[in-house]
TORMIKOL-473188 format. One record per residue: x, y, z of N, C-alpha, C, CB in turn. Coordinates in steps of 0.1 Angstrom, whole numbers, plus 5000, padded with zeros to 4 digits. Glycine has a CB too. Example, Ala and Ser with C-alpha at 12.3 -4.5 7.8 and 13.67 -1.06 7.14 Angstrom:
513249435078512349555078513249675078511349555090;512849785071513749895071512950005079514149945057;
This chain:
782615707837783115837842783015827857782315957836;784115867864784115867878783415997883785515867884;782515977892781816097898782516147910780316047902;782516277911783116347922782416327935783316497919;783116327946782516307959781816447963783516267970;780516447962779716567965778916537977778916607952;778816637985777916637997776816737995778716658010;775616697993774516787991774216868004773216717986;773916988003773617068015772317008022773417218012;772416988035771216938042771216788042770016988037;772116718034772016578033773116508040772016538019;773916588049775016528056774416438067775916638062;775016318068774516228078775416238090774616078073;774816258101775616278114776016138119774816348125;777316128121777915998126777715998141779315978122;777015898146776715888160777915818167775415808163;778515888176779715838183779215788197780815938185;779815668200779415608213780615628222779115458211;780315708233781315738243781015648255781415888247;782015618263781815548275780915628284783115518283;780115558293779215628301779815728311778315528309;781115698315781815778324782115918318783015718330;782415918304782716038298781416118296783416018284;780316048293779016118292778616188305778016028286;778816118316778316168329779316258336778016048337;780616248333781616318340782416398330782516228348;781816508324782516588315783016708322781616628303;783616798315784316918321783317008327785116988310;782117018321781117108327780617058341779917118318;780516928342780216868355781316898365780016718354;782516888361783716918370783717058374785016888362;783417158365783417298369782217318379783217388357;781117258376779917278384780117218398778717208378;780817108399781117038412782017128421781816908410;783117168415784117248423783517388427785417268416;782717448418782117578421781017558431781517638408;780217448430779117428440779717398454778217318435;780717318454781317288468781917408474782317178466;782517498466783217618472782217738475784317658463;781317758465780517878466779017848469780517958453;778717718470777317668472776417718461776817718486;776917748450776117788438776317678428776417928433;775217608425775417488416775117528402774517378421;774917648399774817698385776017798383773417758382;776817768374778017848371777617978365779117768363;777718088372777318218366778518308363776418288376;779718278369780818358366781318338352781918338376;781718458346782318448333783818408334782218578325;784218318326785618268327786518368321785718138319;787618398329788518498325789518438315789318558337;789918518305790818468295792218458300790818558282;792618558308793918568314793818598329794918668307;794018508338793918538352795018638356794018408361;794618748361795518858364795818858379795118988360;796418968384796618968399795418978407797519088402;794319028401793019048409792118928405792419178406;792418818410791518698407790318688415792318568409;790118778426789018778434788818918440789118668445;787718938447787419058453788319088465785919068457;788219208470789019248482788519168494789019398484;787219148495786719078506787218938507785219078505;787318868495787918738495789418738498787718668481;790118838493791518848496791718868511792118968489;790918948518791018958532790718838540790219078537;789818758535789518628542790418518539788018598539;791018518527791918408523793018378533792518438510;793618468540794618438551794018348562795218558556;792718378565792118288575792018148571790718348579;791718128558791617988553793017928553791017998538;794017998549795417938550795817908564796418038543;795417998573795717978588795017848593795318098596;793817828590793117708594793717588588791617718591;794117598576794817478569796117448576795017518554;796917538579798217518585798017468599799117638585;797217528607797017488621796417348622796117588628;795517318613794917188614795917078610793717178604;796817108601797817008597798816988609798617048585;799217098616800117088627799517008638800517228632;798217038642797616968653797416818649796217038656;797016788637796816648633798116578634796216648619;799216638629800516578629801016548644801616658622;800816648653801216628667800416518673801016758674;799116518670798216408677798616268672796816448675;798916258659799316128653800616078660799416138638;801516178661802816138667802716098682803816238664;801716148689801616118703800715998705801016238710;800615908695799715788697800315698708799715718684;801515718711802115638722801415678736803615658723;800715788736800115838749798615818749800515978751;798015748740796615748739796015678751796215668726;796615578756796015508768796015598780796715378770;797115668782797215758793796215868792798615818794;796015918780795016028778793615978781795116078764;793215858776791915798779791715778794791715668771;792815738801792715708815792415838823793915648820;793115948819792916078825791416128823793916188820;790916108811789516148809788616058817789216138794;788915928819788115838827788015888841788615698826;789115938847789115978860788216098862790516028864;788016178852787116298853785716258850787616408845;785416168841784116138836783516008842784016128821;784415918846783915788851783415698840782815808861;783715728828783215648816784415618807782015708809;784715498805785815458796785415468781786415318800;786215538774785915558760787215598753784815658757;787315568740788515598732788415748728788615508719;788615838738788515978735789716018726788616058748;790815948727791915988719791615958704793215898723;790915858701790515828687789515928683790015678686;788615968692787616068688788316198684786616088700;789316238692790016358689790816338676790916398700;791416228674792116198661791216208649792716058662;790016158650789016168639788616318637787816088642;788416388648788016528647789116608641787716588661;790316588645791416668639791616628624792716648647;791416508621791516458607790416528599791416308606;789216538604788116598597788316748595786716578604;788816818605789116958604790216978593789517018617;791316898594792316908584791916878570793516818588;791016778569790516748555789616858550789816618556;788816918559787917018554788717148550787017058566;789717188558790517298554791317278541791417338565;791817158540792617118528791717118516793316988530;790517068517789617068506789217208501788316998510;789017298510788717438506789917498499788317518518;791117478504792217538498792417478484793517508506;792217348482792317288469791317338460792317128470;790017348464789017398456789217538452787617388463;789717628461790117758457791217758446790517838469;792117678448793217668438792717628424794317578442;791817528424791217478412790417578405790417348414;789617658413788817768407789717868400787917828417;790817908407791718008401792417948389792718058411;792717818390793317748379792417758366793717608382;791217728368790217728357789817868353789017648361;790217968360789818108356788518158362789718108342;788018098373786818148379787118218392785818028381;786318308395786518388407786118308420785818518407;787018288429786718208441785918288452787918148447;784618278452783818348462783318248472782618418455;784018238483783718148494782318178500784818138505;781518078502780118098507780318138522779217978506;779318218527779418268541779318148551778218368544;778618038547778617928556780017868558777617818551;780717858547782117808548783017898556782717788534;782718028555783518128562783318108577783218268558;782118088581781818068595782417938600780218058597;782417838592783017708596784517728597782717598586;785117798588786617818589787017888602787117898576;786217988605786518058618786317968630785618188619;785317878630785117788640786317688641783817708638;786817648629787917558629789117628635788317518614;789417748632790517818638790317828654790617968633;789117858658788917868673789117738680787517928676;788517628673788617498679790117448680787817398671;790817468669792217418669793117508679792817428655;792817638680793517718689793317678703793117868687;792017638706791717588720792517458723790217558721;792517368714793317238717794817268718793017138706;795317358709796717388710797017448723797117478698;796117538728796417598741796417488752795317708744;795517398751795517288761796817208761794317188758;797317178749798517108748799717188754798817068734;799717318751800817398756800717418771800817538749;799517418777799417448791799517328800798017518793;798717218796798617108805799316978800797217068807;799816978788800416858782801616908774799416788773;802416988780803517058773804616948769804117168781;804816858777805916758774805516668762806216678786;804216668758803916588747804416638734802416568745;804816768734805516818722806816758720805616978723;807416708731808716638729808616518721809316608743;807416448722807216328714807216358699805816268718;806716478696806816518681808216538677805916648679;809016598686810416618683811116488681811116698693;810816388690811516258688811116188675811116168700;809816208672809416148659810116208647807916158657;810416338648811216398637812616338637811216548639;813116298648814516238648814516108640814916218662;813416038642813415908635812815918621812515808643;811916008619811316018605811916128597809816048607;812916198602813516318595814016278581814616378603;814716168579815216138565814016108556816116018565;813016048561811816018552810916138550811015908558;810916228560810216358558810916438548810116428572;812216438548813016508538812716458524814516498541;812816328523812516268509811116288505812916118509;810216278514808816298510808516448507807816258521;809216538515809016678512809516718498809716758522;810616668494811116698481810216638470812516638479;809716518472808716468463807516558462808316328467;807016608473805816688473806116828466805316718487;807316878467807716998460807816978445809117048465;808216858441808216838427806816828421808916698424;805916778429804516778424803916918424803616688434;804216998434803717138435804417218424804017188448;805517178419806217268409805317278396807517208405;804417178394803617188382802617318383802817068380;801817328393800917448393801717578396799917428404;802817568404803517688407804217738394804617658418;804817648386805517678374804517738364806217568368;803317678363802317728354801917868357801017628354;801617898370801218028374802318128372800618028388;803518098376804618198375804818228360805818138381;804918128352805118158338804018238332805418028330;802818198336801618268331801618418335800318208336;802018448347802118578352803218658345802318588367;804318588343805418658335805018688321806618558335;804318598315803818628301802818738301803218498295;801918748310801018848311801718988314799918828321;802618988323803419108325804119158313804419088337;804719068305805419108293804419168283806118988287;803319098282802319158272801819288276801119058271;801519308289801119438294802219548292800619428308;803419508294804519608292804619638278805819548298;804419548269804519568255803419668250804519438247;802219648255801119728251800919858259799819648252;801919888267801820008275801720138267803020018285;800820218270800620348262801520458267799120388262;801620558259802420678262801720778271802920738250;800420758273799720858281800020828296798120848279;800120938303800620928317799620848326800821068323;798320878324797320808333797320668329795920878331;797220628316797220488312798520418316797020478297;799620488315800820438319800920408334802020528315;800420498342800420478356799620358360799920608364;798420348354797520238357798120108353796220248350;798820098342799419978337800619938346799819988323;801320048350802520018359802019958373803320148362;800920008378800319948390799919808388799120028395;799419768376799119638373800319548372798319628360;801419598366802619528365803219508379803619598357;803119608388803619588402802819478409803519718409;801519468407800719368413801119228408799219388411;801419218395801819098389803119048395801919108374;804019138396805319108402805219068417806319228400;804419138424804219108438803618968439803319208445;802618938431802018808431803018698428800818798422;803918728418805018628415805918608427805818678403;806318708433807118698445806518628456807618838450;805218658459804418588469804318438467803118648471;804218398454804118258451805418188450803218238439;806318248442807618188439808618188450808118248427;808718298457809718308468809618198479809718448474;808418178485808218078495808517938489806918078501;808117918476808317788470809817758469807717778456;810617848464812017828462812817828476812617928453;812317908485813017898498812817768505812418018507;811517718505811217588511812017478503809717548510;812117488490812917388483814317398486812717408468;814917518488816317528491816517468505816717678491;815617498515815817438528815817288528814717488537;814917228519814817088518816117028512813617038510;816717098503817917058497819117048507818317138485;819117138517820317148526819917098540820817288527;818717058542818317018556819016898560816816998556;819516798552820216688557821516728564820516598546;822016848562823216888569822916908584823717008563;821716928587821316948601820516838608820617078603;820316728600819616618605820516528614818916538594;820016498626820716398635819716288638821316468647;819816178632819016068635819815948640818216018623;819515898652820315788658820315668649819815748671;819315648641819215528632820015548619817815498629;820715658617821615668606823015648612821515808599;823515528611824815488617825515378609824615448632;826815368611827515268603827215128608829015298605;827415038599827114898602828014848613827314808589;827514768622828314708633828214788645829714688628;827714918645827714998656826314998663828015138652;825414918658824114908665824214828678823114838655;823614878688823714818701822714698702823314908712;822814628713821914508715820414548716822314428727;819514458714818114488714817714518729817314368708;817014628731816614658745815714548751815914788746;815814518764815014418771813614478774815714368783;812714388777811314438779810914408794810314358770;810314518800809514498812808114508808809914608823;807314398812805914398809805114488818805414258810;804614598812803914698820802614638825803714828812;802514608838801314548844801114408837800114638842;802114348833802114218825802014248810800814138830;801014188804800814208790799414258788801114078781;799114388791797714428792796914428778797614568797;797614398767796814378755796414228753797714428743;797014138761796713998759795913948771798013918758;795814018782795113978794794814098803795813868802;793814088812793514198821794714238829792414158831;795014368829796214428835796214388850796214578834;797414368855797714338869796914218874797314458878;796914118865796313988869797413888866795013958861;797213768871798213658869798213618854798013538878;797113628848797013588834797913688826795613588829;797813818829798613918822800113888824798214058826;800513858835801913838838802413708831802213828853;801613608831802013488824802113508809801013378828;801213588804801313618789802613688786800113698785;803013778795804213858793805413758794804413968804;805413668802806513568803806513488790806313468815;805313448785805313378772805913458760803813338769;805713588761806213668750807713708752805413798749;808313658762809813678763810113798771810413688750;809313838781809613958789810813928798808313988798;811614028799812814018807812514048822813914118802;811514128823811014168837809614198837811814288843;809014208849807614228851807414358860806914108858;806614448855806414568862804914578867806714688853;804714628879803414638885803214758894803014508892;802114768900801814868910801214798923800714978904;801814838934801414768947800814868956802714718953;799714818962799014898973798714798985797614958967;798514858996798214779008796814789012799214829020;796214679016794814679020794714729035794214529019;793514739039793314789053793814689063791814809055;793914559060794514469069796014439065793714339069;796714529059798114529057798614419046798814499070;797714389037798114289027798514359014796914189024;799714349009800114408996799414338984801614418994;798814418976798114358964798414448952796514348966;798014398940798414468928797214538922798914368917;797314678922796314758917796914898913795114778927;796414948902797015078897796115198900797215068882;794815178898793915298899793615328913792615268892;793015448915792715498928791315458932792815648929;790615378924789315318928789215188920788115418925;788115118922788014988916787014988904787514888927;786515098899785515098889785915038876785015238887;787215068872787615038858787914888857788715118854;788614828866789214698865788514588873790614698868;787414618880786714518888785214538886787114528903;784414448892783014458891782414518904782414318889;783114628909782714688922781314748921783714788927;780914798909779614858907778514758908779614928893;778814638905777714538907777614488921778014418897;778814478927778814418941778414528951780114358944;779014638951778914748960778914878953779914738972;777814928947777815048939778215168947776515068932;777715178959777915298967779415318971777115288980;780215208971781615218975782515208963781915098984;782015238951782815228939783915338938782015238926;783715448945784715558944785615548956784015688944;785515448965786415438976787815388972785815348987;788815438979790215398976790315258979791215488984;791015178970791215038973791814998986792014968962;792715088991793415059004792515059016794515159006;791215109015790315109026789414989026789515239025;789714889018789014759018789914649024788514719004;789314559031790014439036790314339024789214369047;791314269026791614169016790614069014793014109019;789914029024788813929023787713979013788213909037;787514109013786514159003787214178989785914289007;788414228988789114248976789314118968790414318978;789514008975789813878968788513828962790313778978;787313878965786113818959785713898947785013828970;786314008944786014088932786514018919786514228933;785814028909786213978896787014088889785013938887;788214048884789114148878789314118863790414148885;788414038857788614008842787414028833789113868841;786214028839785014048831785014178823783814028839;785514278829785514408822786414398809786114518831;787414318810788314308798787714228787789614238802;786714138790786114048780784814098776786013908785;783914138785782614168782782314318778781714138793;783314398781783114538778783114568763784214628785;782214648758782214668743783414748738780914748739;784014818747785214898744786414838751785015048747;787414798744788614738750789514848755789414648740;790414818764791414918769792314978759792214868781;792614898748793414938737792714918724794814868738;792715018716791915008703792614918693791815148697;793814878695794514788686794614638691795914838682;793814608701793814478707793314368697793014468719;793914258697793514138689792414068697794714048686;791613998689790513918695791113798703789513868684;790513778714790913668723790313538718790613688737;791113428720790513298717789513258728791713188717;788813148725787813108734788413068748787012988729;789512998748790112958760790613078768791312868757;791213178761791613298768790513378774792513388759;789313378767788213448772787713388785787113448761;787613258785787213188797788213208808787013038794;789413208805790413228815790413378821791813198810;790213468812790113608816788913638825790113708804;787813578822786613598830786713558844785413528823;787713468847787813418861789013478868788013268860;789513588863790713648870790213728882791513738860;791113728892790813808905792013898907790613708917;791913978917793014068921794113988928792514188931;795313988922796413908929797113978940797413858918;797713908948798613968959800013978954798613878972;800814058960802214078956803013938957802914178965;802613858967803313738968803113648956802913668981;802013658950801713568938802713608927800313588934;802913738925803813788915805313748918803713938913;805713748930807013718934807213568932807313748949;806313488934806413338932806613308917805213268937;805813378908806013368894807313408889804913438886;807813518894809113568890810213478895809413718896;810113428907811113328912811113208903810913298926;810013158899809913038891810413058877808412998890;810113178871810613198857811913278857809513278850;812513308868813713388869813613518861814813308863;812513598865812313728859812513828869810813728853;812913948864813114058873811714118876814014168867;811614188888810414248892810714388896809814168905;809914478890809914628893808514678895810714708882;808314758906807014798909807014938915806214698918;805915008913805715138920804915108932804915238910;805415148943804715128956804015258960805815088967;802715258959801915378962801715388977800615378954;801915508982801715538996800215529000802315669001;799815469010798415469014797915609017798215379027;796615619015796015759018796115789033794615759013;795715919035795615959049794715879057795216109050;795015869070794215789080794315639078792815829079;795215599069795515449068796415409079796115419054;796115289085796915249097798415219094796315119102;798815189082800215159079800815269070800315019072;800315389070800815489061802315519064800015619063;802715519076804115549079805115429079804215609093;804515309078805415189078805215099066805115109091;804615149055804315059044805515009037803415129034;806615089037807815049030808414919038808915159030;808514929050809114819058808214689057809314859072;806914709057806114589056806314519042804614629058;806414599032806614539018807914469017806414649007;809014539023810314479022810314349030811414579028;809714349042809714219050808914109042809014249063;807914149035807114049027808013989016805914109021;808814069009809614028998810713929004810314148991;811313969015812313889021811813749025813013959032;810513749030809913629034809613539023808713659043;809413589011809013508999810213428994808513598988;811413448999812613368995813013388980812313218997;812613498974813013528961814413588961812013628954;815113558951816513608950816513758950817213548937;817313818958817213968960817614038947818114008971;818513988939819014058927817914068917820213998921;816813988918815713998909814714108912814913868909;815014178923814114288927814814418923813814288942;814114498914814514628911813714728920814214668895;814414778930813714868940813615008934814414858953;812315048932812115188926811715288936811015168915;810915268947810515378955811715448962809615328966;811615578962812715658968812515678983812815788961;811315658988811115689002811715579011809515689005;812515629021813115539031814115439024812115459039;814915499014815815409006816915359015816315488994;817415429025818515389034818115259041818915499043;816915259046816415139053816415019044815015159059;816015039031815914929022817314879019815214969009;818314959018819714919015820214839027820615039013;819914869039820414799050819614659052820214879063;818314669049817514539052817714449040816014579053;817814499028818014409016819114459007816614399008;820314439011821414489003821514428989822714469010;820814318986820814258973819914318963820614118974;819014408967818114468958818914568949817014548965;818414568936819014658926818314788927819014598912;819014888932818415018934818215088920819215108944;817015138918816615208906816315348909815515138898;816915448903816715588906816015658895818015658910;815815788897815315878886816415948879814315978892;816116048872817116128865817916218874816516208853;818616148884819416228893820816258887819616148906;821516338894822916368889823816238891823516488897;824816238883825716118883826416108897826816128872;826716218903827316218916826416148927827716358920;825116188926824216138936823915988933822816208935;823815948921823715808918824815728922823415788903;826015778921827215708925827315698940828515768920;826915798947826915808962825915708967826615948967;824715698961823715608966823815468961822315668963;824815438953825015308947823915268939825315208959;823415358930822315328921822915298907821315448920;822615178902823215138889822215148877823814998890;821015188880820015188869819015308872819215058868;818615368861817615478862816415448854818215618858;815215488859814015468852813415608848813015388860;813415638835813115768831812015768820814315848826;811315878818810415888808811115888794809516018810;810415828784811015818771811315948765810215738762;810616058769810816188763812216248767809716278767;812816188778814116228782815216188772814416178795;814816118761815816098751816316218744815215998740;815616328746816116458741817316508749814916558741;817416458761818416498770819816448766818116458785;820716528762822016488757822816428768822716598750;822516448780823316398791823216248793823016458804;822316178785822216038786823515968782821015988777;824316038774825615978770826515968782826216058759;826416068791827216068803826815958812827116198810;825515928813825115808821825615678815823515808822;825615668802826115548796827615538799825815538781;828315648798829715638801830015608815830415778797;829115638824829315608838828815468842828615708847;828515388832828015248833826715238841829115168840;825815338839824515348845823515308834824215488851;822815198837821815148827820515228827821514998829;819915238816818715318814817515238810818915428804;816415258817815115198814814115308811814615108825;813515298799812515398794811115348796812815428779;810215428800808815398801808015518794808315378816;807015508789806315388785806415378770804815378790;807015278764807315268750806315158744808815228747;805415208735804515118729804615118714803115158733;805015228708805015238693806315178688804915378689;806315098677807515048671808515148667807214958659;808115268662809115368659809815418671808515478651;809115428682809815478694810715368700808715518705;810315248699811215138703812515128694810514998703;812315158681813415158672814415278676813015178658;813815388680814715498684815415468697813815628686;814815398706815515358718816615258715814515298728;816315168705817315068701818515128695816714968691;818315228686819415298680820115378690818915378668;819515428700820115508710820815428721819115598717;820915298719821615208728821015208742823115238729;819715208743819015198756818915048760817515258755;819115028773819214888778817814818779819814888792;816814888784815514818785814414928784815414748799;813214868782812014958781810814888788811614988765;809914968792808714918798807614948788808314988812;806814838785805914848773804614768776806514798761;803514818770802314738770802214648757801114838770;803014688747802914618734804014518732802914728723;804214438742805314338742805214238730805414268755;804014198727803814098717804214148703802414038717;804114278701804514338688806014368688803714458684;806514438698807914478698808814368699808114568710;808414258705809314138706809614078692808714038715;808814108682808914048669809914128660807614038662;810314238664811214328656812614258656811314468661;813114248644814514198643815514298641814614108630;815214418637816114538636815214658637816914528623;815914768640815114898641814514938628816015008647;813415008629812815068617813815188613811415128620;813815208599814415328594815915328596813915458599;816515208598818015198600818615208586818315068607;819615298585820415308572821815358576819615398562;822715338566824015388568824115528563825015298560;825115608568825315748563825615748548826415818571;826315658543826615658529825315638520827615548525;824515548525823315518517822315638518822515398523;822315708529821415818530822015938522821315868545;823315948522823916058514823616028499825416058516;823715908495823415868481821915908477823715728478;821015868486819615898484819416048484818715828494;820116118493819916258494820316328481820716318505;821516298476822016368464821216318452823516338462;820916198451820116148439818816218439820015988440;818116218450816716278449816816428447816016248462;817816498453818016638450818216668435819116698458;819116588429819416608415818216578406820616518411;817616468409816416428401815316528402815916288404;815116578414814016678417814316808410813816698432;815616848410816016968404815816958389817417008407;816216848383815916828368814516828365816616698364;813716768373812216758370811616898372811516658380;812016968382811417108384811817198372811917168397;813117188368813517278357812717228344815017258354;812517098342811817048331810317098331811816898330;809717098343808317148344808217298340807817118358;809217378346809117518343809417538328810117588351;810317468322810617488308809417448299811817398304;808817338303807617298296806517398296807017168301;806317458308805217558309805717688301805017598324;806917718301807417838293807217808278808817868296;807517688274807417648260805917648256808017518257;805017598264803617598261803017738260802917508271;803517818270802917958270803418028257803418028282;804718008254805218078242804518028229806718048240;804217898229803517848217802117898217803517688218;801517908228800117968229800118108224799517958243;801118188228801218328224801418338209802418398231;802218248203802418258189801118218181803518168184;800318128187799118098181798118208182798517968187;798118278193797218398195797618508185797318448209;798918528183799318628174798918598160800918648174;799018468156798618428143797118448141798918278140;796318418152794918438151794518588150794218368163;795318668157795118818156795318868142796018888166;796418818135796718858122795618808112798018808117;795118688114794118628106792818708108793818488110;792518748121791318828123791418968117791118848138;792619028117792819158110792519138095794119208112;793019038089792819018074791318998071793618908069;790718918080789218898078788419018080788718788088;788819098090788119228092788319328080788519298105;789619318074789819398063789019358051791319398059;788819228049788019178038786519218041788119028037;786119218053784719258056784519398053784419228071;785519488056785419628053785319648038786619708059;786119578031786019588016784619548011787119508009;784119438016782719388012781719488017782419258018;781919558028781019658032781019778023781319708046;782119818017782219918007781419877995783619958004;781519747991780719707980779219717983781119557976;778819687995777419697998776919837997777119648012;777819938001777420078000777220117986778420158007;777820057976777620087962776520007956778920067955;775719947964774519867959774919757949773519967952;776119697952776519587943776519467952777919617937;776519357945776419227952777719197959776219107942;777719147972778919117980779318977977778619137994;778618897970779018767968780218767958777918677962;781318697961782418697953782118637939783618627959;782518697929782318637915783118517913782618737904;782718437903783418317900784718347894782518227891;785618257897786918267890786918157879788118247900;787218197867787118107856788418087850786118147846;788617987842789817967835789818037822790017817832;791018057817791118127804790418057793792618147801;790417927793789717857782788817757789790817777773;787417757786786817857777786017957785785817787767;786417977798785518047807785618207806785818007821;786418257797786418397795785818437781787918457796;785318557780784718597768785818617757784018727770;787018637761788118647751788218527743789418687758;788018407750788118287742786818247735788518177751;785718297741784418257735784118347723783218277745;784418477724784118567713785018687714782618617714;786118677707787218777708786718917705788318747700;785718927696785319057692784619137703784319047680;784119067713783419137724784319207733782619037732;785619167733786519227742787319347736787519127747;787119377723787819477717787219617720787919457702;785919627720785319747723784419737736784419797711;785019777747784319767760784719887769784619637767;783819917778784220017787783719977801783620157783;784420017811784019977824782920057830785319987833;782119987838781120057846781620107859779819967847;781320217864781820267877781520167888781420407881;782420117895782220027906783219917905780819967905;783019807913783919697913783519597903783919637927;782319597896781919507886781819577873780619437890;781919497862781819547849780519497843783019507840;779619587839778319557835778119567820777319647842;777119507815776819517801776119647798775919397796;776619727789776019857786775719867771776819977791;774819947767774519967753775420077747773020007751;776120047737777020147731776120267725777920087720;776820377723776220487717775920467702777020617718;774820517698774420497684775220587675772920517682;775520527664776120607653775120637642777320527647;775320747636774320797626774320717614774520937623;775520667611775720597598775220447599777120597594;775020407610774620267612773120247614775420197623;772520157607771120137609770820067622770520057598;769620097628769320037640768819897638768220117648;769419797646769119657644768419607657770419577642;767619517654766919457665767719337670765519397661;767919347684768819237690768019157700770019307697;768319037700767618947710768218967724767818807706;767418937733767918947747768918847750766718927757;770018887755771218797757770918737771772618867757;770718607771770518537783771818507790769718407781;771918507803773118467809773518317806773118487825;774718307802775218177799775618097811776318177788;775017987814775317917826776017787822774117877834;776917737830777617617827776717497827778817597836;777017407818776217287817776517187828776417217803;775617107832775817007843776816907839774516937846;776916867827777916767823779316827824777616717809;779416957822780717027823781217007837780617167819;780417027847780817007861781316867863779717047870;780616767858781016637860782316607853779916537854;782516667842783816647835784916717843783816697821;784616827849785616897857785916817870785217037861;784916747875785216667887785916547884783916627894;785916497872786716377869788116407866786116307857;789016347874790516387872791116317860791216347884;790416217854791016147843790616197830790715997845;789616287829789116337816789816457812787616357816;790016467799790616597793789616697791791316567780;789916827793789016927792788816977777789417047800;789716947768789617007755788416977747790816967747;787916847746786716817738785516897744786416677739;785416907757784216977763784217117759784216957778;785417177760785517327757785217347743786917377760;785617267733785417297719783917277716786217197710;783317167721781817147719781017267725781417017725;781417307737780617417743780817547735781117437757;782117567730782317697722781517697710783817707719;781517587702780717587690779217597693781017457682;778717527703777317537706776917667711777017427717;777817737718777517877722777417967711778517927732;778317957701778318047689777018027681779518017680;776517907681775317877673774017917680775217727670;773917907693772717927700772618067707772517827711;773618107713773518227721773618357713774618237731;774518367703774718487695774718467680776018557700;773618417674773718387660773718507651772518307656;773118617654773118727644774318817645771918807646;775218807655776318897656777318867646776818887670;778018967642779118957633780319007639778819037620;781418957633782718987639783119127638783718897633;782719187627783219327624782219427630783319357610;781019387635780119487640779619437654778919507631;780419467664780019427677778819507682781119437687;777819437688776719497694776819527709775519417692;777719457716777919477730779219547732777919347738;779219657740780419737741781519667749780119867748;781119607760782219537768781519437777783019637776;782219327778781819217788783019177794781019097780;783019167807784219127814783919037826785019257819;784618937829784418847840785518867850784318707836;785218857862786218867873786918737875785518917886;788118747881789018637882789218597897790318657876;788218617905788318587920788218437922787218647928;788618397934788718247937787318187938789418227951;787218067935785917987936786217857942785317977922;785317797950785517667955784417577949785317667971;784717447950783817347943782417347948784417217944;782217377962780917367967780017487964780917337982;780717597959779917717956779517727941780717837960;779917627933779517627919778117607917780417527911;777317697911775917667909775617567898775117797906;774517497900774117397890772817447883773817267897;772717407870771517437862771117317854771717557853;769917297852769417177845769617197830767917147848;769917097823770117117808768817147801770716987802;768917227791767817267783768217277769767117397788;767317307760767617317746768517437743766417317737;768317547751769017667749770117697759768017787748;770517587766771517607777772817647770771717477785;773517737777774817787772775917767782774717937768;777117787777778317767786779017897787779217657780;778318007791778918137793778618177808778318237783;779618227814779518267828779618417830780618197837;778618467837778718607841778618617856777518687835;779018727861778818757875777318777877779618877880;776918757890775518777893775018917890775218747907;775719017892775319147889775219167874776219257895;776119117867776119127852774919057846777419077846;774618937852773418867847772218937849773418727853;772119007861770819077864770619187854770919127878;771719267852771519377842771319327828772719467843;772019227824772019187810770719127806773119077808;770019057815768619007812767619117810768218917823;767919237815766919347814767119427801767019437825;768119397794768419477782767619417770769919477778;767019507763766219467751766919527738764819507751;766719457727767319507715766619627710767319387704;767319717705766819837699767319857685767119967708;766619937677767019967663767920087663765819997654;768820087653769720197652768820327649770720177640;
């Protein structure tokens, strides 16, 4: 006989599951504790989780402060973006700070790190607040974070004021970067909106579902109705506040290519030639600036021309120097510390020629450029022996290598002996050097008429003058700041056959923009990197960009609609599951109420067994017992003693024991392959012989016995040990209790 699968109460063996350590250590509770602790500084979660996040997800105090958090987040991102895009100006910024402090340091990188930390901090708080609302917890920002957020706003506002007041033209760099990065910003923005559509769609659909439920449950009372209408208004306002900006930004991103003008989006074959390079003070990333090593490195990297700064010594010798003192690029502090702040023009050449102009470049712990490559051993030894060169040395190198020369000629300070004649002395020196005149790009505007007469072969270089003035002065080239690329009149200069040189271009993206704009030459510090470019960055045809634009817009629209549809379907499915659980709860509560009524009538609340017709009912066990019976008031039928009749003698009856099913009967019921008929017949005969031997068919002693037909499960079937007087009769617990107390009486 097959035994049924039975699980004894208390004997269930717990199966030990082995989870990875990361799941044991990083569960959801740890996640909730982490985000709550970081945001509220309370590392024990005390807030009760809301079942449905409504319009009032936080207190009014938090609502009033939340705009400050959003403001700090937006301002920090704007400032960080502007500072990243102005990386082309980092050297100039560090140099300006050096003039005021006298100490060279990468202040630009310090500010970049500071702005990055502020942006990361503000972004983290916004993300944590969103996650808390997402999880249904009230976002209560700690007072310490609130103080820091206010400090972030004040700090960023101060730096933005500095940029607007003293460095206003640096905002033009950001605009130029948008010209080159606009197509990719557009594509990246759409991708980000697709990612944001997941939480936005979840929250909008959730608010819509909650509004529908509240509208459905709205009462007819005026006060309750007014309160619920206010709640619905808040829900709608929250939906508009979240959904409207999202869809407006998405719509702008979809149509923004119509207003994008990027020079690097052009047809094939229309790209101009690669702009030439003027080595700014040589190659200052490969050798000490304004030294012969630096100029020779620039020639090795393919420089088209050499750019420098010229000053005159006290004994009228032109030499190459940019700064207004000798602290940064020489060892003047070691040789003559008291004269370190003196202008270089007030020293004789005999003293200037003895200064070392290369040790600062090698031995200084901080290089002039943070992206410099390490020098080889030979270059280090060569740099350590560099001195201040004279202008004649540069002219000899240019004549030898056939390179153009362009320089800024700084006027000597007041009380200098050659302050009024420095232009003529420099022109005379150039003519005496026997260099070809067309290799000289003459940039100084002072006393230009004399230069034209003394050296008519010089190529005159002007500023951003009018075309009429340039034509009148016979100027064929202009040297302008790269930020003037915003000036649309540059096309007129090109049409007038006036060549354009931009300074100072160090970043590859800025050089790519100049290349796409058909600029003729640029002045750069980063010649060894820019010379390796074969084509501009971000160059694409209008057809390709149109294809990418339409494809990404279509795919993003499909994905966003899919995300919203998925959230709607999941919310609808959740609502149906909640409705089903509500109906189930109602039925369970109804059953509990019925069972409570049974308790009030002092009857057992345990459901009676449900038995089969054969042989578990008394009708099959003893038909005579069912003919004369009467019901006891209540939900159960009890054994009662019938009224005595006068004609009938009183008989002594044995106590009727409750008939319990035999253990073997349960085993036979558990076996699906055994037939029930032999068991029922044996049990019936045995019951007739043991339980009720003196009863007769025509004289029933029991008025009525009835069993209930409620449901029974296999685990609730009671067991009894076999005995000599075991029976196979089933009563309800209440019936058994009363029946065992009855004793036989005589008529």
